[in-house]
C-alpha positions as CSV (number, residue, x, y, z in Angstrom):
1,M,77.5,109.3,106.5
2,K,80.3,109.4,104.0
3,R,81.8,106.8,101.7
4,L,85.4,105.6,102.1
5,S,87.4,106.6,99.1
6,G,88.8,103.8,97.0
7,W,92.3,104.3,98.5
8,D,90.9,104.3,102.1
9,A,89.0,101.1,101.2
10,V,92.1,99.4,99.8
11,L,93.9,100.0,103.2
12,L,90.9,98.4,104.9
13,Y,90.7,95.4,102.5
14,S,94.5,94.7,102.8
15,E,94.1,93.8,106.5
16,A,94.6,90.2,107.5
17,P,95.2,88.2,110.7
18,N,98.9,88.7,110.2
19,V,98.8,92.1,108.5
20,H,97.5,94.8,110.8
21,M,96.7,98.1,109.0
22,H,96.9,100.5,111.9
23,T,99.5,103.3,112.3
24,L,101.1,104.3,115.5
25,K,101.7,107.8,116.9
26,V,103.7,108.2,120.1
27,A,104.0,111.3,122.2
28,V,106.4,111.3,125.2
29,I,105.2,113.9,127.7
30,E,107.1,115.7,130.5
31,L,105.0,116.1,133.7
32,E,107.4,118.2,135.8
33,D,106.0,121.6,134.8
34,L,102.5,120.7,136.0
35,G,103.5,121.9,139.5
36,G,102.5,118.7,141.3
37,R,99.1,118.6,139.7
38,T,97.9,115.0,139.1
39,F,97.7,113.9,135.5
40,G,96.8,110.2,135.1
41,V,94.7,108.2,132.6
42,D,91.4,109.6,134.0
43,E,92.6,113.2,133.6
44,F,93.8,112.4,130.1
45,R,90.4,111.0,129.2
46,E,88.8,114.3,130.4
47,V,91.3,116.3,128.2
48,L,90.4,114.2,125.2
49,R,86.7,114.3,126.0
50,G,86.9,118.1,125.9
51,R,88.4,118.0,122.4
52,L,86.5,115.1,120.9
53,Y,84.1,117.4,119.1
54,K,86.9,118.5,116.8
55,L,88.7,115.1,116.5
56,D,86.3,114.0,113.8
57,P,87.9,110.6,112.8
58,F,87.7,109.5,116.4
59,R,83.9,109.6,116.1
60,Y,83.8,107.6,112.8
61,Q,82.3,104.1,112.9
62,L,82.7,101.7,110.0
63,V,79.5,100.5,108.3
64,D,79.6,97.7,105.8
65,I,77.3,97.7,102.7
66,P,74.9,94.7,102.3
67,F,76.3,92.1,99.9
68,K,79.5,94.2,99.7
69,F,77.8,96.1,96.9
70,H,80.2,99.0,97.4
71,H,83.0,100.3,99.6
72,P,82.0,100.7,103.3
73,M,80.8,104.0,104.7
74,W,81.7,106.0,107.8
75,R,79.0,106.8,110.3
76,E,80.5,110.2,111.1
77,H,79.0,110.9,114.6
78,C,78.8,107.9,116.8
79,D,78.9,107.4,120.5
80,V,82.5,106.9,121.8
81,D,83.3,105.0,124.9
82,L,86.4,106.6,126.2
83,D,86.8,104.0,128.9
84,Y,87.3,101.4,126.1
85,H,89.3,103.5,123.7
86,I,91.7,105.1,126.3
87,R,93.6,102.5,128.3
88,G,96.3,102.5,130.9
89,W,99.6,100.7,130.5
90,R,102.7,100.5,132.7
91,V,106.2,99.7,131.3
92,A,108.8,97.5,132.9
93,Q,111.6,99.1,134.9
94,P,113.8,101.1,134.5
95,G,111.3,102.7,132.1
96,G,113.8,103.7,129.4
97,R,113.5,103.8,125.6
98,R,113.9,100.0,125.2
99,Q,111.1,99.3,127.7
100,L,108.7,101.8,126.0
101,D,109.6,100.3,122.6
102,E,108.8,96.8,123.9
103,A,105.4,98.1,125.2
104,I,104.6,99.7,121.9
105,G,105.4,96.5,120.1
106,Q,102.9,94.6,122.2
107,I,100.3,97.3,121.6
108,A,100.8,97.1,117.9
109,S,100.5,93.3,117.8
110,T,96.7,93.2,118.0
111,P,94.2,94.4,115.4
112,L,91.6,97.1,116.0
113,D,87.9,96.0,116.6
114,R,85.9,97.0,113.5
115,R,82.7,97.1,115.6
116,R,84.0,100.3,117.2
117,P,85.6,103.5,116.0
118,L,89.0,102.4,114.6
119,W,91.4,103.8,117.1
120,E,92.8,103.1,120.6
121,M,94.9,105.3,122.8
122,Y,97.3,104.1,125.5
123,F,98.3,106.2,128.5
124,V,101.7,104.7,129.3
125,E,103.2,105.2,132.8
126,G,106.4,104.1,134.5
127,L,108.9,105.9,132.3
128,A,112.1,107.3,133.7
129,N,112.3,110.9,134.9
130,G,108.6,111.0,135.7
131,R,107.5,111.1,132.0
132,I,104.6,109.4,130.5
133,A,103.8,108.5,126.9
134,V,100.5,108.5,124.9
135,V,100.4,105.9,122.1
136,G,97.8,106.4,119.5
137,K,96.8,103.4,117.4
138,I,94.8,104.5,114.4
139,H,93.6,102.5,111.4
140,H,95.3,103.7,108.2
141,A,91.9,103.8,106.5
142,L,91.0,106.7,108.7
143,A,94.0,108.9,108.0
144,D,97.3,109.2,106.2
145,G,100.5,110.8,107.6
146,V,99.5,114.4,106.8
147,A,96.0,113.9,108.3
148,S,97.3,112.1,111.3
149,G,99.8,115.0,112.0
150,N,96.9,117.5,111.7
151,L,94.8,115.4,114.0
152,M,97.6,115.2,116.5
153,A,98.0,119.0,116.4
154,R,94.3,119.4,117.2
155,G,94.7,117.1,120.3
156,M,97.6,119.2,121.7
157,D,97.7,122.8,122.9
158,L,100.0,124.0,120.1
159,Q,98.7,127.6,120.0
160,Q,95.4,127.6,121.8
161,G,94.5,127.2,125.4
162,P,92.3,124.4,126.8
163,D,89.0,124.0,125.0
164,P,85.7,124.4,126.9
165,G,83.6,121.3,127.1
166,Q,81.6,121.0,123.9
167,A,79.1,118.3,122.9
168,Y,78.6,116.9,119.5
169,R,75.5,115.3,118.0
170,T,75.3,111.5,117.4
171,D,73.8,110.1,114.2
172,P,71.4,107.2,114.2
173,Q,72.4,103.9,112.7
174,P,71.7,103.8,108.9
175,Q,69.0,101.6,107.6
176,R,69.7,98.7,105.2
177,G,67.7,100.3,102.4
178,E,69.4,103.6,102.8
179,L,72.8,102.0,102.5
180,I,71.9,100.1,99.3
181,R,70.3,103.2,97.7
182,S,73.3,105.3,98.6
183,A,75.7,102.7,97.2
184,F,73.7,102.5,93.9
185,A,73.8,106.3,93.5
186,D,77.5,106.4,94.2
187,H,78.2,103.7,91.6
188,L,76.4,105.9,89.0
189,R,78.6,108.8,90.0
190,Q,81.7,106.6,89.7
191,I,80.6,105.5,86.2
192,A,80.3,109.2,85.3
193,R,83.9,109.8,86.4
194,V,85.3,106.9,84.2
195,P,86.1,109.2,81.2
196,A,88.0,111.6,83.4
197,T,90.0,108.8,85.0
198,I,90.8,107.3,81.6
199,K,91.9,110.8,80.3
200,Y,94.1,111.2,83.4
201,T,95.7,107.9,82.7
202,A,96.2,108.6,79.0
203,D,97.7,112.0,79.7
204,G,100.2,110.3,82.1
205,L,101.2,107.7,79.5
206,A,101.6,110.4,76.9
207,R,104.0,112.3,79.2
208,V,106.0,109.2,79.7
209,R,106.3,108.6,75.9
210,R,107.3,112.2,75.3
211,S,109.9,112.3,78.1
212,S,113.6,112.2,77.2
213,R,114.3,110.5,80.6
214,K,114.8,106.8,80.5
215,L,113.6,105.0,83.7
216,S,116.0,102.7,85.4
217,P,115.3,99.0,85.3
218,E,114.5,99.0,89.0
219,L,111.6,101.4,88.3
220,T,110.3,99.8,85.1
221,M,110.0,96.4,86.8
222,P,108.3,97.2,90.1
223,F,106.9,93.7,90.4
224,T,110.3,92.0,90.6
225,P,112.0,93.4,93.8
226,P,115.0,91.3,94.8
227,P,114.5,88.6,97.4
228,S,115.8,89.4,100.8
229,F,115.5,88.5,104.5
230,L,113.0,91.4,104.7
231,N,110.4,89.6,102.6
232,H,108.4,86.6,103.8
233,V,105.1,85.7,105.2
234,L,104.5,87.9,108.3
235,T,103.9,86.7,111.8
236,P,101.1,88.5,113.7
237,E,103.6,89.7,116.4
238,R,105.0,93.2,116.1
239,R,108.2,94.6,117.5
240,F,109.1,98.3,117.7
241,A,112.3,100.3,118.0
242,T,113.2,104.0,118.1
243,A,116.3,106.3,117.9
244,T,116.8,110.0,117.8
245,L,119.2,112.1,115.8
246,A,119.8,115.9,116.2
247,L,117.9,117.6,113.4
248,A,120.6,120.2,113.2
249,E,123.3,117.6,112.3
250,V,121.0,116.1,109.7
251,K,120.5,119.5,108.1
252,E,124.3,120.2,108.3
253,T,125.1,117.0,106.6
254,S,122.5,117.5,103.8
255,K,123.7,121.1,103.2
256,H,127.4,120.0,103.2
257,L,126.7,117.3,100.6
258,G,124.3,119.4,98.5
259,V,121.4,117.0,98.9
260,T,118.0,117.0,100.6
261,I,117.2,115.8,104.1
262,N,115.1,113.1,102.5
263,D,118.1,112.0,100.5
264,I,120.1,111.7,103.8
265,V,117.2,109.7,105.4
266,L,117.1,107.3,102.5
267,A,120.9,106.9,102.2
268,T,121.1,106.3,106.0
269,A,118.4,103.6,105.6
270,A,120.3,102.1,102.7
271,G,123.5,102.0,104.7
272,A,121.8,100.3,107.6
273,L,120.0,97.8,105.3
274,R,123.3,96.9,103.7
275,T,124.7,96.0,107.1
276,L,121.7,93.8,107.8
277,L,121.7,92.2,104.4
278,L,125.3,91.2,104.9
279,R,124.4,89.9,108.4
280,Y,121.3,87.9,107.5
281,D,121.7,87.1,103.7
282,G,125.4,87.2,103.4
283,V,125.2,89.4,100.3
284,A,124.1,92.9,99.3
285,D,124.6,93.0,95.6
286,H,121.4,94.5,94.2
287,P,119.4,97.7,95.0
288,L,116.4,97.3,97.2
289,L,113.1,98.8,96.2
290,A,111.6,101.2,98.7
291,S,108.1,102.6,98.5
292,V,108.2,106.2,99.7
293,P,104.8,107.7,100.4
294,V,104.2,111.1,98.7
295,S,101.1,113.1,99.7
296,F,99.2,115.2,97.1
297,N,96.9,116.9,99.6
298,F,98.6,119.1,102.3
299,D,95.5,120.9,103.5
300,P,96.3,121.9,107.1
301,D,92.7,121.4,108.1
302,R,92.4,117.8,106.7
303,V,92.3,115.3,109.6
304,S,91.0,112.2,107.7
305,G,91.3,110.3,104.4
306,N,94.3,109.1,102.4
307,Y,95.8,111.3,99.7
308,F,99.1,109.7,99.0
309,T,100.8,107.3,96.6
310,G,104.0,105.3,96.8
311,M,107.1,106.6,94.9
312,M,109.4,103.7,94.1
313,V,113.0,104.5,94.9
314,A,116.0,102.2,94.3
315,L,118.1,102.1,97.5
316,P,121.8,101.5,96.5
317,V,122.6,98.9,99.3
318,E,125.2,97.3,97.1
319,I,127.5,100.4,97.5
320,D,129.9,100.4,100.4
321,D,131.3,103.9,100.2
322,P,129.0,106.3,102.2
323,L,129.4,109.3,99.9
324,E,128.8,107.3,96.8
325,R,125.7,105.8,98.4
326,V,124.4,109.3,99.1
327,R,125.0,110.4,95.5
328,H,123.3,107.3,94.1
329,T,120.4,107.8,96.5
330,H,120.0,111.4,95.4
331,D,120.0,110.4,91.7
332,A,117.5,107.5,92.4
333,A,115.2,109.9,94.3
334,V,115.3,112.5,91.5
335,T,114.5,109.8,88.9
336,A,111.7,108.4,91.0
337,K,110.2,111.9,91.5
338,E,110.3,112.6,87.8
339,A,108.6,109.2,87.0
340,H,106.0,109.9,89.7
341,Q,105.1,113.2,88.2
342,L,105.1,111.9,84.7
343,V,102.6,109.1,85.3
344,G,100.5,111.3,87.6
345,P,100.4,111.2,91.4
346,E,96.7,110.3,91.7
347,L,96.8,107.5,89.2
348,I,96.6,104.5,91.6
349,S,94.2,106.2,94.0
350,R,91.7,107.1,91.2
351,W,91.6,103.6,89.9
352,A,91.3,102.2,93.4
353,A,87.8,103.6,93.5
354,Y,86.7,100.8,91.1
355,L,88.2,97.9,93.0
356,P,85.3,95.5,93.9
357,P,85.2,94.9,97.7
358,A,84.8,91.1,97.9
359,P,87.4,90.1,95.3
360,A,89.8,92.7,96.8
361,E,89.5,91.3,100.3
362,A,90.0,87.7,99.0
363,L,93.1,88.8,97.0
364,F,94.8,90.5,99.9
365,K,94.0,87.6,102.2
366,R,95.8,85.2,99.7
367,L,98.7,87.6,99.4
368,S,99.1,87.8,103.2
369,A,99.4,84.0,103.5
370,K,101.4,83.4,100.3
371,D,104.9,82.1,100.9
372,G,107.3,84.5,99.2
373,Q,108.3,88.1,98.8
374,N,106.3,91.2,98.4
375,K,105.8,91.6,94.6
376,V,105.8,95.4,94.6
377,M,108.5,96.5,97.0
378,N,111.0,95.4,99.6
379,L,109.9,97.8,102.3
380,P,108.2,101.2,102.9
381,I,110.3,104.2,104.1
382,S,108.6,107.4,105.2
383,N,110.0,110.8,106.1
384,V,107.4,113.2,107.5
385,P,108.0,116.8,108.6
386,G,106.5,117.1,112.1
387,P,105.6,120.1,114.3
388,R,108.2,122.9,114.5
389,Q,107.1,124.0,118.0
390,R,106.6,122.0,121.2
391,G,103.0,120.8,121.9
392,R,101.2,120.3,125.2
393,V,98.7,117.9,126.4
394,G,96.7,118.9,129.4
395,G,99.3,121.6,130.1
396,A,102.2,119.1,130.0
397,Q,105.0,119.5,127.5
398,V,105.4,116.9,124.7
399,T,109.1,116.2,124.5
400,E,109.2,113.6,121.6
401,I,107.0,112.4,118.8
402,Y,107.4,109.1,117.0
403,S,105.3,107.6,114.2
404,V,105.3,104.5,112.1
405,G,103.0,103.0,109.4
406,P,101.9,99.4,109.1
407,L,103.7,96.4,107.7
408,T,102.3,95.2,104.3
409,A,102.0,91.6,103.1
410,G,105.4,90.1,102.5
411,S,107.4,93.0,103.8
412,G,108.7,92.6,107.4
413,V,110.1,96.1,108.0
414,N,108.6,99.6,108.0
415,I,110.9,102.6,108.7
416,T,109.3,106.0,109.4
417,V,111.1,109.2,110.3
418,W,109.4,112.2,111.9
419,S,111.0,115.5,112.7
420,Y,109.9,117.3,115.9
421,V,111.4,120.7,116.8
422,D,115.1,119.8,117.2
423,Q,114.8,116.1,116.7
424,L,114.8,113.6,113.8
425,N,113.0,110.6,115.3
426,I,113.4,107.2,113.7
427,S,110.8,104.5,114.2
428,V,111.1,100.9,113.0
429,L,108.3,98.3,113.0
430,T,109.0,94.6,112.3
431,D,107.2,91.4,112.7
432,G,108.4,88.6,115.0
433,A,110.6,86.8,112.5
434,T,112.5,89.4,110.4
435,V,115.3,90.3,112.9
436,G,116.2,89.2,116.3
437,D,115.8,92.7,117.7
438,P,114.4,95.7,115.8
439,H,117.1,97.9,117.5
440,E,119.6,96.2,115.2
441,I,118.0,98.4,112.5
442,T,118.0,101.7,114.5
443,D,121.5,101.0,115.7
444,A,122.6,100.4,112.1
445,M,121.0,103.7,111.0
446,L,122.9,105.7,113.7
447,T,126.1,104.0,112.6
448,A,125.4,104.6,108.9
449,F,124.7,108.3,109.6
450,A,127.9,108.7,111.6
451,Q,129.9,107.0,108.8
452,T,128.4,109.4,106.3
453,R,129.4,112.4,108.4
454,L,132.9,111.1,108.9
455,A,133.3,110.5,105.1
456,A,132.1,114.0,104.5
457,G,134.7,115.5,106.8
458,L,132.3,116.2,109.6
459,S,132.4,115.0,113.2
460,D,131.0,111.5,113.6
461,E,130.4,112.1,117.3
462,L,126.7,112.3,117.2
463,T,125.1,115.0,119.4
464,V,123.1,113.7,122.4
465,V,119.6,115.2,122.2
466,E,119.0,116.1,125.8
467,S,115.2,116.5,125.3
468,A,114.8,112.9,124.1
469,M,115.1,109.6,125.9
470,A,118.6,108.0,126.1
471,Q,119.3,105.8,123.1
472,A,118.4,102.1,123.7
């Protein structure tokens, strides 16, 4: 048994009927090099069964504390019914990117069952060229982006051969008295940590006061993001869209302009959002506030828990010129990083440990149903470096990897970018009301990137990534 951290618990409490807090990981797999060997959902279950002993979060079961006296706990070694957790799915023909995206949207539209370990995996067949996809649906309370990436690596043959079958022990269900005693002891430990948390906060405030940098109004007023078509009460439905860029072209563009890959990702998103703001709102005259997750624990062996915070970046959607937009995005990202480090990257996660469960759940439930915009941000945008070498599942090569985080209350779009070998893979998650088709956003991002390259004097004919599915 182990306690959810305060940040893990916040990601659990923030779930509502229209706000599903699972993340999605998608691996597209090429079966041609199996030499005719059958690899279906049953074979995939056996592959995962042989690795379950080292996929620790897949064996965690949520245990609530009586009277909500404390954050829930994980029962670390529970029985796992792979027939339930691993499910077959078949996409519509012709089995291209759009059909896979539609299937993933349907998969994302239902919450996870809290009576079971908080994950599901879908073995998706019917893709063009004999490929299949594995879609992992994992609750954010289990793992952040870094932990999920490490977990994915453990599930694939990245550097090691197939694992021999290994068993793991199961733990008995905890008794009520045991849970209450453990909660009481943990509360005492939390009280003992209050002075250190206060000192951490005071040190951050002192650094802010001493700093010669003046924060922009967008960052000093994070509770007043501008209203936009992105921000409204969410519907339970989820829609999904993907696109692929050549990583080499993204690197070339960033080097040519003297900025980071993350700057290019954010500027590309800003260009796309400008197009959509003009389409849906008729105006794009104010920066949007994006929450960019920043991890503060990159341990390659960590496969669970959440060690990140959101860095608030002002996206210059009001700027039409692509190169000016890149420059302003770069400046905004630098300012955001400085503010993030000044205040202290662990500030929010440390105070989250003291959030009382019952009031927190009630607050998030009200926010999810409240008519209006998200009061913290307009949308989250993530850029995560993925594996640099191709993985395998059951001997079959993984050709593409996509990932996306959840939608938060009042924010109808999540943009997540994962690199994989030679690809920069864009994933967009929306609800059922924000846009007519989420591919409007991915198409606008491809167009914005091409426009940036053209303005920089580079070719705007984007390379077709042969290893990836054709664009939708």
